[in-house]
N, C-alpha and C positions, 0 to 999 in steps of 0.2 A: 346729491339728491338723497334725502332721508326716506327710508321706508316708513310704513304706517306705524310700526311699534316705536319708532324713534321720534315721532311727533311730540311736541311739547316737552322735550328733554330739558331739564333744568341743570345748569352747571354752576357750581360755586367755586370761585377762585379765592383762596385765602393768601394774603400777601402782607408782609410788613413793609414793603416798598411800594409807595404810591404817591400820587400827586400831593403836594406841589413839588416833590423831588423831581429832578431832571436827570435821568440816567438811562442806560440801556435796558435795565430790568423793567423800569416803569414804562418805557416806550414799548417794549415787547408785549407786556401784559395789556396795556391800553389798546394796542393795535390788534392783538389777538381777540380781545373782547369785541372790538368793532367788527372784525371779520366773522366771529361766531354769531353775533346778532344778525348780520347781513345774510348769514346762511340759515337763519330761522331758529337758532337756539336761544333759550332764555338764559341770561348770564347774570349772576350776582357776585359782586366783588366785596369781600369782607376785608377792610383795610383799616389803618390807624385813624382814618377820618372819623370813625364812629366812637372812638374811645379817648379817655384822658391819656396823654402821652408825656414822656420825659425825653429831652434831647439826648441822643447817644453821645457818650464821652468821646471827644475829639472829632465827632461828626454831628454837630448840632442840628444840621438840616435833616438828619435822619431821626424820626420820632419813634420811640419805643412804647408800645402799648402794654405796660406792665399791669399785672393783677386783673387781666381781662378774661381770665379763664372761664368763669361762669357765664359771662355775657357771650363769649364765643360759642360755648356749648348751646346756649339758648338760641342764638342766631342760626346755627346749623340745624338744630332740631326743628325749628319752626319753618325754615325754608325747605327742608327735606329734599336736598338736591339728588338728582339721579346720578350725578358724577361730582366727586370732590377732588379738587386739585390744590395741593399745598405748595405754594410757589417759593416760599422762603423759610429759613431756619430760625427766625426770630420768635419773639414771645407769642404772636398770633399763630404762627406755624406750629409751635410747640403745643399750644392749647388745642388746635384743630387735630393734631396728631393724637393727642391724648384722648379726645372725644371719640375719634374714629376707632381707635383700638379698643376702647372700653365698650363700644357699641357694635363691634364687628363690621364696620364699614370699610370696604376696600377703597383705596384712594391712590393717587399718583403724586409724585413730587418732581421738582426740577432743580438742576444744579446750574445756576446762572453765572456765578462768579467764583474765581479761585480763592475762596474764603481762607483756606489754610495759609496760602502765600501772602494774602493781605494782612492777616493777623501777625504772621512772622515779621513782615516788613515794618509794621507799625509798633508791635509790642515785643518782638523777639520770642514769642511762644513757639515751641518746636512744632514742626509740621505734623509729627506723629500724634501729638495730643489732639489737634484739631480734626485730623482725619478720623481718629477714634470716635469723636463726637458725631461727625457727619455720617460715619457708617451706622452708628446707632440710630440717628435721626431718620435716614433714608431706608434703612434695612427692611422695615415692614411694608414699604410701598409696593404696589403692584408693578409700577414702572418708575424708574428715575430718568427723567428726560435731560439729555445733554445736548449742547448746541452743535458740536462738531465731532467727527470721528476721532480726532486726537484727544479731545476731552473725554470721550467715551472710553477710549483705550486707557487713559491715565486713571480714570475712576476704577476701571476693572482691575488694573494693576495694583490699586490700593485696596482691593478686597470688596468693591461694590458689586452687587448683584442686580439683575434685571435692568441694566442700563440700556436705554434706547435713544435714538436720534430725534431731536426736534430742532430743525434748522430755523433760520431767521429770514426776514425779507426786508424790502425797502419800498417806500412809496415813490414809484417812478414818475408820478405826475408832479409831485412837489419837488423832488430832488431830480433836477434835469439841467442840461446845459442851457445857459442863457447869456444874453448880452450885457446884463447888469454888472457893473464893476464897482462893488461896494468898498473895496480896499484900495487906497490911493497912495501907497508907499512904493519904494523902489522895487523893481523886479530883479531877480525872481523872488516871489513871495512864498515863504514856507509857513504852513498853517498847522496848528494843533487845535483840535476840538475835543472837549470832554471834561471830566472831573479833574480838578487841579489838586491832586493829592499825591503823597509820597509813593504809593504803590503804582501810580500811573507813569512814574519815571520821567516826568516832564522836564526836569532839570537836565537830563541827558541831551534833550533836544536843544534847550536854550544855551547850553555850553558850547555847542558846535560852532566852528568858524565857517560861516556860510556867507556867500554874497547876497546882495539884496536886503530883504527885511524879514522879520519873524512876527507872527501873530498868534495869540492864544485866545480862544473863545471858550468860556466856561468859568466855573467857580469851584471853590473847595478850600479845605483847611490850609493848603500850602500856598495859596495865591498871594497873600500879603508878603510872605517871605520872598517869593520869586519876584514880585514887583520891586522889592527893595534891592535884591541882588542883581536883577537884570532890567534896569530902568529903560534901556534902549528898545526893549521889546514892546510891541503894541498889544494891549489887552482889551477884549471886547465884553467880557462878562457873559451872562446867560442870554441866549437868543431864541426866538421862536423858530419853527421849522422853515418858514419862508425866508426869514432873515439868514438862517444858516445856509440855505440853498444859494443865496446870493453871495455869501462869503466864500463858500466852496468854489463857486464858479469864478470868483475873482482871483483865487490863488493859483500858484503854479505847481506846488507839490503839497500833498497832505502827509504830515509826519506823524507816525504812530509809534511812540517810544516805549509803550507798555510791554512788559514781559510777563504779565500776570492775567491778562484778559482771556476769557474763554472764547469770545467771538469778536466783538468790536463792531457794533452796528454802524459806528461812524465811518468805518472802512467802506461799507456799502453806500452810505449817503454820499461820501466824497466821490467815489467812482461813478455813481449815478449822475453826478453833476459834471462828469468828464475830468475829474481831478485825479491824476496818478498818485499812487501811494508809495511812501518810503517807510520801511519797517525792519525790525529785527526778524530773523527767521525762527519765530517761536509760535506756540499755540495761538490761534486767532488769525494772524496774517497767513500762516501756512495753509490753514483750512479755507480761508476766504479767498486768497489770491490763487492758490494752487499753482498751476503752470500757465496762467492766463496772459502773462506779459502786461497786465494792467498796473503793475507797480514793480518795485525792486525791493528785495529783502537781502540784507547783508549784515554780518556781525559788526561791521563798521557803519554806523548809522549815517555818518557824513557821506560815505561812498554811495549808500543807498539814495540819499537826498540828491546828490549831484547826477547820478545816473537816471533817476526818475524824471529829471527835466527833459530827457529824450523820449519819454513814453508818449505815444500818440493819445490824445484825449478821447478820441473815438473808441479806442481799444478799451479804455477804462469804462466808458459808458456801456459798451456791448457786454462786457463781463457782468456788470451790475444787473443788466436786464435778465439774467438767469435766475435772479432771486425774486420770488413772488411771496407776498404775505398770505395769499390765499392757499398756496401750496404748503406753506409752513403751518398754517392753521389746520388744514386737512390732516397733516402729519400729527399734530397735537391731538386732534379728535381720535385718531386711530389708536392712540395709546391710552385713552381714558378708560376707566372701568365704569360702564354705564349700567346702573341698577334700575330696574323698572319698578313700578309702584308696588307690586306684590312683594318684591324682595325687600323694599324699604319698610313696608308694614310688618313683614315677618321679623326683620331685624329689630324693629321697635318693640314688638311684642315680646321677643326673647329677652331684650334688655330690661323690660319692666318686670320680668319674673324674679 
């Protein structure tokens, strides 16, 4: 419940990741916007949809809004948000950061993905180089929002300041146990859902000697190569949420081979559908599964897969029910720096001098 001075608060979220991309960052931001609007806030998303873009090298589905600095400044100035949140470290995020610092606007940022580890996996760039850039980018922020305690601790160990927790949630009505059996191959069915890219380590799953059958749902730059190397695997491509829920409910084990994710929304989606998880004991699974017995973590992924077959599906669902998007959004709001109209006008007047 907002008090009187919080009425008509305008929040601007600046993001380089937005629809039609399908990934955890986009899903988090879209759902957070929905929750904010339902709570009575006005929300404007500044995204690549407004600008000319170029495909990101090796990630053509990611569109980069280059040379948009002046337009970004104009958008922020005209919208005059009470709270500015810079969600990504791309061209739009950089332009918004520059405008905020030039005009004395306090803002927040978020750390959604293990960008240094991704860059190292794809291009071999040393972790220290990328962390140096990220410390520079996030350094002036009032708060840097991290999805789990482990990620928060890792960022602090790498010299980040003002790191706070912003957890994630799951739509428990869409992702729920159901009788639909969308997958019709031999059981046990082992399933991966997510981007099909080198940093997701999908190949480690597909190489496993497992009984039954394997399925991959998602798209990405590594898909063509994996299709050729593992023709016996079943591939579904990108699915909408209802289709995904049916796929989760049809499988026996959800396999999460990534070692670089900060959270892994798909873990919550799978468990919400009653699907046990098999994963490595790394950031993401450690923070999501904790000691819930809703899945199995093991340095030997095959062992985790086989032991996960014995996990009760009701246990997985019960654990997922602890995660609410409303609670996550309230956490997000608590970290924002909300400036009221007088502060915005004073900042604008000082900038004009």
